[in-house]
ZATI-505521 format. One record per residue (C-alpha): residue number from 1; x, y, z; residue in one letter; chain. Coordinates in steps of 0.05 Angstrom, whole numbers, plus 5000, padded with zeros to 4 digits. Example, Ala and Ser with C-alpha at 12.3 -4.5 7.8 and 13.67 -1.06 7.14 Angstrom:
2
<vexlo pos="1" x="5246" y="4910" z="5156" code="A" unit="A"/>
<vexlo pos="2" x="5273" y="4979" z="5143" code="S" unit="A"/>
This chain:
242
<vexlo pos="1" x="2552" y="4355" z="3312" code="X" unit="A"/>
<vexlo pos="2" x="2557" y="4335" z="3239" code="X" unit="A"/>
<vexlo pos="3" x="2497" y="4300" z="3206" code="X" unit="A"/>
<vexlo pos="4" x="2502" y="4263" z="3141" code="X" unit="A"/>
<vexlo pos="5" x="2441" y="4233" z="3107" code="X" unit="A"/>
<vexlo pos="6" x="2447" y="4173" z="3062" code="X" unit="A"/>
<vexlo pos="7" x="2413" y="4170" z="2995" code="X" unit="A"/>
<vexlo pos="8" x="2393" y="4109" z="2956" code="X" unit="A"/>
<vexlo pos="9" x="2457" y="4116" z="2914" code="X" unit="A"/>
<vexlo pos="10" x="2507" y="4125" z="2971" code="X" unit="A"/>
<vexlo pos="11" x="2554" y="4065" z="2973" code="X" unit="A"/>
<vexlo pos="12" x="2505" y="4030" z="2925" code="X" unit="A"/>
<vexlo pos="13" x="2560" y="3996" z="2886" code="X" unit="A"/>
<vexlo pos="14" x="2595" y="3973" z="2949" code="X" unit="A"/>
<vexlo pos="15" x="2530" y="3947" z="2978" code="X" unit="A"/>
<vexlo pos="16" x="2513" y="3909" z="2914" code="X" unit="A"/>
<vexlo pos="17" x="2580" y="3876" z="2914" code="X" unit="A"/>
<vexlo pos="18" x="2578" y="3860" z="2988" code="X" unit="A"/>
<vexlo pos="19" x="2509" y="3828" z="2983" code="X" unit="A"/>
<vexlo pos="20" x="2535" y="3784" z="2926" code="X" unit="A"/>
<vexlo pos="21" x="2582" y="3754" z="2977" code="X" unit="A"/>
<vexlo pos="22" x="2522" y="3727" z="3014" code="X" unit="A"/>
<vexlo pos="23" x="2502" y="3681" z="2958" code="X" unit="A"/>
<vexlo pos="24" x="2547" y="3624" z="2980" code="X" unit="A"/>
<vexlo pos="25" x="2522" y="3631" z="3052" code="X" unit="A"/>
<vexlo pos="26" x="2449" y="3625" z="3031" code="X" unit="A"/>
<vexlo pos="27" x="2456" y="3557" z="2999" code="X" unit="A"/>
<vexlo pos="28" x="2447" y="3518" z="3064" code="X" unit="A"/>
<vexlo pos="29" x="2377" y="3491" z="3081" code="X" unit="A"/>
<vexlo pos="30" x="2337" y="3534" z="3129" code="X" unit="A"/>
<vexlo pos="31" x="2396" y="3581" z="3138" code="X" unit="A"/>
<vexlo pos="32" x="2431" y="3535" z="3186" code="X" unit="A"/>
<vexlo pos="33" x="2492" y="3580" z="3184" code="X" unit="A"/>
<vexlo pos="34" x="2454" y="3643" z="3204" code="X" unit="A"/>
<vexlo pos="35" x="2493" y="3655" z="3268" code="X" unit="A"/>
<vexlo pos="36" x="2560" y="3626" z="3246" code="X" unit="A"/>
<vexlo pos="37" x="2567" y="3660" z="3178" code="X" unit="A"/>
<vexlo pos="38" x="2511" y="3706" z="3156" code="X" unit="A"/>
<vexlo pos="39" x="2505" y="3751" z="3217" code="X" unit="A"/>
<vexlo pos="40" x="2581" y="3760" z="3224" code="X" unit="A"/>
<vexlo pos="41" x="2586" y="3775" z="3150" code="X" unit="A"/>
<vexlo pos="42" x="2532" y="3828" z="3153" code="X" unit="A"/>
<vexlo pos="43" x="2562" y="3858" z="3216" code="X" unit="A"/>
<vexlo pos="44" x="2627" y="3872" z="3177" code="X" unit="A"/>
<vexlo pos="45" x="2592" y="3914" z="3124" code="X" unit="A"/>
<vexlo pos="46" x="2607" y="3982" z="3154" code="X" unit="A"/>
<vexlo pos="47" x="2679" y="3965" z="3169" code="X" unit="A"/>
<vexlo pos="48" x="2695" y="3935" z="3101" code="X" unit="A"/>
<vexlo pos="49" x="2652" y="3976" z="3053" code="X" unit="A"/>
<vexlo pos="50" x="2643" y="4045" z="3084" code="X" unit="A"/>
<vexlo pos="51" x="2706" y="4059" z="3124" code="X" unit="A"/>
<vexlo pos="52" x="2756" y="4041" z="3069" code="X" unit="A"/>
<vexlo pos="53" x="2758" y="4112" z="3041" code="X" unit="A"/>
<vexlo pos="54" x="2773" y="4140" z="3110" code="X" unit="A"/>
<vexlo pos="55" x="2828" y="4089" z="3122" code="X" unit="A"/>
<vexlo pos="56" x="2861" y="4104" z="3056" code="X" unit="A"/>
<vexlo pos="57" x="2861" y="4180" z="3068" code="X" unit="A"/>
<vexlo pos="58" x="2889" y="4169" z="3137" code="X" unit="A"/>
<vexlo pos="59" x="2942" y="4124" z="3109" code="X" unit="A"/>
<vexlo pos="60" x="2969" y="4168" z="3053" code="X" unit="A"/>
<vexlo pos="61" x="2949" y="4237" z="3078" code="X" unit="A"/>
<vexlo pos="62" x="2969" y="4292" z="3029" code="X" unit="A"/>
<vexlo pos="63" x="2992" y="4239" z="2979" code="X" unit="A"/>
<vexlo pos="64" x="2918" y="4225" z="2966" code="X" unit="A"/>
<vexlo pos="65" x="2925" y="4270" z="2904" code="X" unit="A"/>
<vexlo pos="66" x="2969" y="4217" z="2871" code="X" unit="A"/>
<vexlo pos="67" x="2916" y="4164" z="2881" code="X" unit="A"/>
<vexlo pos="68" x="2862" y="4211" z="2854" code="X" unit="A"/>
<vexlo pos="69" x="2903" y="4225" z="2792" code="X" unit="A"/>
<vexlo pos="70" x="2917" y="4151" z="2782" code="X" unit="A"/>
<vexlo pos="71" x="2842" y="4136" z="2786" code="X" unit="A"/>
<vexlo pos="72" x="2825" y="4190" z="2734" code="X" unit="A"/>
<vexlo pos="73" x="2880" y="4170" z="2686" code="X" unit="A"/>
<vexlo pos="74" x="2871" y="4095" z="2694" code="X" unit="A"/>
<vexlo pos="75" x="2942" y="4087" z="2720" code="X" unit="A"/>
<vexlo pos="76" x="2953" y="4020" z="2753" code="X" unit="A"/>
<vexlo pos="77" x="2970" y="4024" z="2827" code="X" unit="A"/>
<vexlo pos="78" x="3017" y="3971" z="2854" code="X" unit="A"/>
<vexlo pos="79" x="3015" y="3962" z="2930" code="X" unit="A"/>
<vexlo pos="80" x="3076" y="3926" z="2959" code="X" unit="A"/>
<vexlo pos="81" x="3095" y="3901" z="3028" code="X" unit="A"/>
<vexlo pos="82" x="3025" y="3910" z="3053" code="X" unit="A"/>
<vexlo pos="83" x="2973" y="3868" z="3088" code="X" unit="A"/>
<vexlo pos="84" x="2913" y="3843" z="3049" code="X" unit="A"/>
<vexlo pos="85" x="2864" y="3891" z="3081" code="X" unit="A"/>
<vexlo pos="86" x="2904" y="3952" z="3061" code="X" unit="A"/>
<vexlo pos="87" x="2911" y="3926" z="2990" code="X" unit="A"/>
<vexlo pos="88" x="2836" y="3916" z="2985" code="X" unit="A"/>
<vexlo pos="89" x="2823" y="3985" z="3015" code="X" unit="A"/>
<vexlo pos="90" x="2867" y="4019" z="2962" code="X" unit="A"/>
<vexlo pos="91" x="2837" y="3979" z="2905" code="X" unit="A"/>
<vexlo pos="92" x="2767" y="3998" z="2928" code="X" unit="A"/>
<vexlo pos="93" x="2787" y="4071" z="2934" code="X" unit="A"/>
<vexlo pos="94" x="2816" y="4072" z="2864" code="X" unit="A"/>
<vexlo pos="95" x="2753" y="4040" z="2836" code="X" unit="A"/>
<vexlo pos="96" x="2708" y="4088" z="2874" code="X" unit="A"/>
<vexlo pos="97" x="2749" y="4148" z="2849" code="X" unit="A"/>
<vexlo pos="98" x="2746" y="4126" z="2777" code="X" unit="A"/>
<vexlo pos="99" x="2695" y="4151" z="2727" code="X" unit="A"/>
<vexlo pos="100" x="2662" y="4086" z="2709" code="X" unit="A"/>
<vexlo pos="101" x="2587" y="4090" z="2720" code="X" unit="A"/>
<vexlo pos="102" x="2585" y="4167" z="2721" code="X" unit="A"/>
<vexlo pos="103" x="2605" y="4182" z="2649" code="X" unit="A"/>
<vexlo pos="104" x="2566" y="4167" z="2587" code="X" unit="A"/>
<vexlo pos="105" x="2582" y="4102" z="2550" code="X" unit="A"/>
<vexlo pos="106" x="2626" y="4136" z="2498" code="X" unit="A"/>
<vexlo pos="107" x="2665" y="4172" z="2552" code="X" unit="A"/>
<vexlo pos="108" x="2675" y="4107" z="2590" code="X" unit="A"/>
<vexlo pos="109" x="2700" y="4075" z="2526" code="X" unit="A"/>
<vexlo pos="110" x="2750" y="4131" z="2516" code="X" unit="A"/>
<vexlo pos="111" x="2776" y="4122" z="2586" code="X" unit="A"/>
<vexlo pos="112" x="2789" y="4049" z="2573" code="X" unit="A"/>
<vexlo pos="113" x="2826" y="4066" z="2508" code="X" unit="A"/>
<vexlo pos="114" x="2867" y="4118" z="2545" code="X" unit="A"/>
<vexlo pos="115" x="2887" y="4066" z="2596" code="X" unit="A"/>
<vexlo pos="116" x="2920" y="4025" z="2540" code="X" unit="A"/>
<vexlo pos="117" x="2973" y="4079" z="2530" code="X" unit="A"/>
<vexlo pos="118" x="3041" y="4062" z="2561" code="X" unit="A"/>
<vexlo pos="119" x="3050" y="4092" z="2630" code="X" unit="A"/>
<vexlo pos="120" x="3088" y="4075" z="2693" code="X" unit="A"/>
<vexlo pos="121" x="3052" y="4043" z="2751" code="X" unit="A"/>
<vexlo pos="122" x="3042" y="4083" z="2814" code="X" unit="A"/>
<vexlo pos="123" x="3078" y="4043" z="2868" code="X" unit="A"/>
<vexlo pos="124" x="3057" y="4048" z="2941" code="X" unit="A"/>
<vexlo pos="125" x="3107" y="4016" z="2989" code="X" unit="A"/>
<vexlo pos="126" x="3074" y="4004" z="3057" code="X" unit="A"/>
<vexlo pos="127" x="3138" y="3981" z="3091" code="X" unit="A"/>
<vexlo pos="128" x="3147" y="4052" z="3116" code="X" unit="A"/>
<vexlo pos="129" x="3101" y="4097" z="3156" code="X" unit="A"/>
<vexlo pos="130" x="3074" y="4136" z="3122" code="X" unit="A"/>
<vexlo pos="131" x="3079" y="4094" z="3058" code="X" unit="A"/>
<vexlo pos="132" x="3129" y="4113" z="3005" code="X" unit="A"/>
<vexlo pos="133" x="3102" y="4128" z="2935" code="X" unit="A"/>
<vexlo pos="134" x="3141" y="4121" z="2870" code="X" unit="A"/>
<vexlo pos="135" x="3126" y="4144" z="2799" code="X" unit="A"/>
<vexlo pos="136" x="3079" y="4197" z="2827" code="X" unit="A"/>
<vexlo pos="137" x="3039" y="4242" z="2781" code="X" unit="A"/>
<vexlo pos="138" x="2989" y="4294" z="2801" code="X" unit="A"/>
<vexlo pos="139" x="2962" y="4360" z="2776" code="X" unit="A"/>
<vexlo pos="140" x="2931" y="4423" z="2804" code="X" unit="A"/>
<vexlo pos="141" x="2860" y="4395" z="2798" code="X" unit="A"/>
<vexlo pos="142" x="2876" y="4336" z="2843" code="X" unit="A"/>
<vexlo pos="143" x="2918" y="4377" z="2890" code="X" unit="A"/>
<vexlo pos="144" x="2861" y="4425" z="2902" code="X" unit="A"/>
<vexlo pos="145" x="2819" y="4369" z="2933" code="X" unit="A"/>
<vexlo pos="146" x="2872" y="4347" z="2984" code="X" unit="A"/>
<vexlo pos="147" x="2849" y="4392" z="3040" code="X" unit="A"/>
<vexlo pos="148" x="2775" y="4373" z="3033" code="X" unit="A"/>
<vexlo pos="149" x="2793" y="4300" z="3041" code="X" unit="A"/>
<vexlo pos="150" x="2839" y="4313" z="3100" code="X" unit="A"/>
<vexlo pos="151" x="2787" y="4356" z="3135" code="X" unit="A"/>
<vexlo pos="152" x="2733" y="4303" z="3127" code="X" unit="A"/>
<vexlo pos="153" x="2780" y="4248" z="3151" code="X" unit="A"/>
<vexlo pos="154" x="2798" y="4289" z="3212" code="X" unit="A"/>
<vexlo pos="155" x="2724" y="4295" z="3229" code="X" unit="A"/>
<vexlo pos="156" x="2718" y="4219" z="3221" code="X" unit="A"/>
<vexlo pos="157" x="2659" y="4226" z="3174" code="X" unit="A"/>
<vexlo pos="158" x="2662" y="4171" z="3121" code="X" unit="A"/>
<vexlo pos="159" x="2597" y="4192" z="3089" code="X" unit="A"/>
<vexlo pos="160" x="2623" y="4263" z="3079" code="X" unit="A"/>
<vexlo pos="161" x="2686" y="4233" z="3049" code="X" unit="A"/>
<vexlo pos="162" x="2644" y="4194" z="2999" code="X" unit="A"/>
<vexlo pos="163" x="2605" y="4256" z="2981" code="X" unit="A"/>
<vexlo pos="164" x="2671" y="4294" z="2969" code="X" unit="A"/>
<vexlo pos="165" x="2694" y="4237" z="2925" code="X" unit="A"/>
<vexlo pos="166" x="2630" y="4240" z="2885" code="X" unit="A"/>
<vexlo pos="167" x="2637" y="4315" z="2877" code="X" unit="A"/>
<vexlo pos="168" x="2709" y="4305" z="2853" code="X" unit="A"/>
<vexlo pos="169" x="2686" y="4256" z="2800" code="X" unit="A"/>
<vexlo pos="170" x="2627" y="4299" z="2779" code="X" unit="A"/>
<vexlo pos="171" x="2672" y="4359" z="2768" code="X" unit="A"/>
<vexlo pos="172" x="2720" y="4317" z="2726" code="X" unit="A"/>
<vexlo pos="173" x="2662" y="4293" z="2683" code="X" unit="A"/>
<vexlo pos="174" x="2636" y="4365" z="2674" code="X" unit="A"/>
<vexlo pos="175" x="2705" y="4388" z="2652" code="X" unit="A"/>
<vexlo pos="176" x="2711" y="4330" z="2604" code="X" unit="A"/>
<vexlo pos="177" x="2645" y="4347" z="2572" code="X" unit="A"/>
<vexlo pos="178" x="2665" y="4421" z="2567" code="X" unit="A"/>
<vexlo pos="179" x="2730" y="4402" z="2532" code="X" unit="A"/>
<vexlo pos="180" x="2691" y="4359" z="2482" code="X" unit="A"/>
<vexlo pos="181" x="2646" y="4418" z="2467" code="X" unit="A"/>
<vexlo pos="182" x="2705" y="4465" z="2458" code="X" unit="A"/>
<vexlo pos="183" x="2740" y="4416" z="2411" code="X" unit="A"/>
<vexlo pos="184" x="2678" y="4412" z="2367" code="X" unit="A"/>
<vexlo pos="185" x="2675" y="4488" z="2365" code="X" unit="A"/>
<vexlo pos="186" x="2749" y="4495" z="2351" code="X" unit="A"/>
<vexlo pos="187" x="2742" y="4456" z="2287" code="X" unit="A"/>
<vexlo pos="188" x="2706" y="4517" z="2259" code="X" unit="A"/>
<vexlo pos="189" x="2735" y="4575" z="2298" code="X" unit="A"/>
<vexlo pos="190" x="2805" y="4598" z="2318" code="X" unit="A"/>
<vexlo pos="191" x="2774" y="4637" z="2375" code="X" unit="A"/>
<vexlo pos="192" x="2743" y="4573" z="2402" code="X" unit="A"/>
<vexlo pos="193" x="2812" y="4541" z="2400" code="X" unit="A"/>
<vexlo pos="194" x="2839" y="4599" z="2441" code="X" unit="A"/>
<vexlo pos="195" x="2782" y="4590" z="2491" code="X" unit="A"/>
<vexlo pos="196" x="2799" y="4516" z="2493" code="X" unit="A"/>
<vexlo pos="197" x="2871" y="4532" z="2511" code="X" unit="A"/>
<vexlo pos="198" x="2848" y="4579" z="2566" code="X" unit="A"/>
<vexlo pos="199" x="2801" y="4527" z="2594" code="X" unit="A"/>
<vexlo pos="200" x="2855" y="4473" z="2596" code="X" unit="A"/>
<vexlo pos="201" x="2904" y="4521" z="2630" code="X" unit="A"/>
<vexlo pos="202" x="2852" y="4542" z="2681" code="X" unit="A"/>
<vexlo pos="203" x="2821" y="4476" z="2700" code="X" unit="A"/>
<vexlo pos="204" x="2886" y="4445" z="2725" code="X" unit="A"/>
<vexlo pos="205" x="2867" y="4377" z="2697" code="X" unit="A"/>
<vexlo pos="206" x="2890" y="4386" z="2625" code="X" unit="A"/>
<vexlo pos="207" x="2935" y="4325" z="2622" code="X" unit="A"/>
<vexlo pos="208" x="2878" y="4277" z="2641" code="X" unit="A"/>
<vexlo pos="209" x="2826" y="4312" z="2598" code="X" unit="A"/>
<vexlo pos="210" x="2870" y="4311" z="2536" code="X" unit="A"/>
<vexlo pos="211" x="2889" y="4238" z="2548" code="X" unit="A"/>
<vexlo pos="212" x="2815" y="4220" z="2547" code="X" unit="A"/>
<vexlo pos="213" x="2798" y="4266" z="2490" code="X" unit="A"/>
<vexlo pos="214" x="2855" y="4238" z="2448" code="X" unit="A"/>
<vexlo pos="215" x="2829" y="4167" z="2458" code="X" unit="A"/>
<vexlo pos="216" x="2757" y="4185" z="2444" code="X" unit="A"/>
<vexlo pos="217" x="2772" y="4225" z="2380" code="X" unit="A"/>
<vexlo pos="218" x="2825" y="4178" z="2352" code="X" unit="A"/>
<vexlo pos="219" x="2784" y="4165" z="2289" code="X" unit="A"/>
<vexlo pos="220" x="2769" y="4239" z="2276" code="X" unit="A"/>
<vexlo pos="221" x="2829" y="4272" z="2239" code="X" unit="A"/>
<vexlo pos="222" x="2807" y="4344" z="2249" code="X" unit="A"/>
<vexlo pos="223" x="2796" y="4334" z="2323" code="X" unit="A"/>
<vexlo pos="224" x="2863" y="4298" z="2329" code="X" unit="A"/>
<vexlo pos="225" x="2898" y="4358" z="2298" code="X" unit="A"/>
<vexlo pos="226" x="2866" y="4405" z="2348" code="X" unit="A"/>
<vexlo pos="227" x="2885" y="4359" z="2406" code="X" unit="A"/>
<vexlo pos="228" x="2957" y="4358" z="2381" code="X" unit="A"/>
<vexlo pos="229" x="2958" y="4434" z="2383" code="X" unit="A"/>
<vexlo pos="230" x="2929" y="4434" z="2453" code="X" unit="A"/>
<vexlo pos="231" x="2981" y="4383" z="2476" code="X" unit="A"/>
<vexlo pos="232" x="3037" y="4429" z="2451" code="X" unit="A"/>
<vexlo pos="233" x="3004" y="4488" z="2485" code="X" unit="A"/>
<vexlo pos="234" x="3004" y="4452" z="2552" code="X" unit="A"/>
<vexlo pos="235" x="3077" y="4431" z="2543" code="X" unit="A"/>
<vexlo pos="236" x="3102" y="4502" z="2533" code="X" unit="A"/>
<vexlo pos="237" x="3090" y="4528" z="2604" code="X" unit="A"/>
<vexlo pos="238" x="3123" y="4467" z="2634" code="X" unit="A"/>
<vexlo pos="239" x="3183" y="4473" z="2588" code="X" unit="A"/>
<vexlo pos="240" x="3189" y="4546" z="2606" code="X" unit="A"/>
<vexlo pos="241" x="3200" y="4527" z="2679" code="X" unit="A"/>
<vexlo pos="242" x="3253" y="4474" z="2665" code="X" unit="A"/>
């Protein structure tokens, strides 16, 4: 049997938002609506705010990597021909998989700037089963997490799924910080630039990391030059296979 222990931070954001929904219910004198509104609302907490990750993984299966990449790169996800519950589930998943709240303020700002760059929406058409996805983009980093999500979903463990999602985000943040450090070092050392290239090639998340680094260092000419070199470096292997 699997055991999963909650911490004070598990589903904290979802709980905060869900509790806010109680405000309108608490305006009546002496809680006259306790049985008709408040108790039913609280009883739906687990279904609406905990199980959504499990439902999304079950819905898209191996295509979960496209949603993960969209969350990291701030790509808008358009859900069509779907019921309202599924749309809310996917929106919550994207928000939970994003880096807001985990990164430092300057990193969060860079993510917002990166989101302003033109990019195609990821479209998820729920008229088919499984859903059909268009304008899909992923990378090796996101693909490497597919099996972990599928295994946890198969075991019907939503808390393990949330922990996997947090580990995914934490690794992305760690890699982002490593790239920032390498870029600073590369301004003074060609060897550091070489190490930076190796890191981007090895981490499997180079496109997302460079997108964020480019936004964050937009007002630093030397860093921008290094990032341009790194972008060309990442393009070369893909062009070699075309």
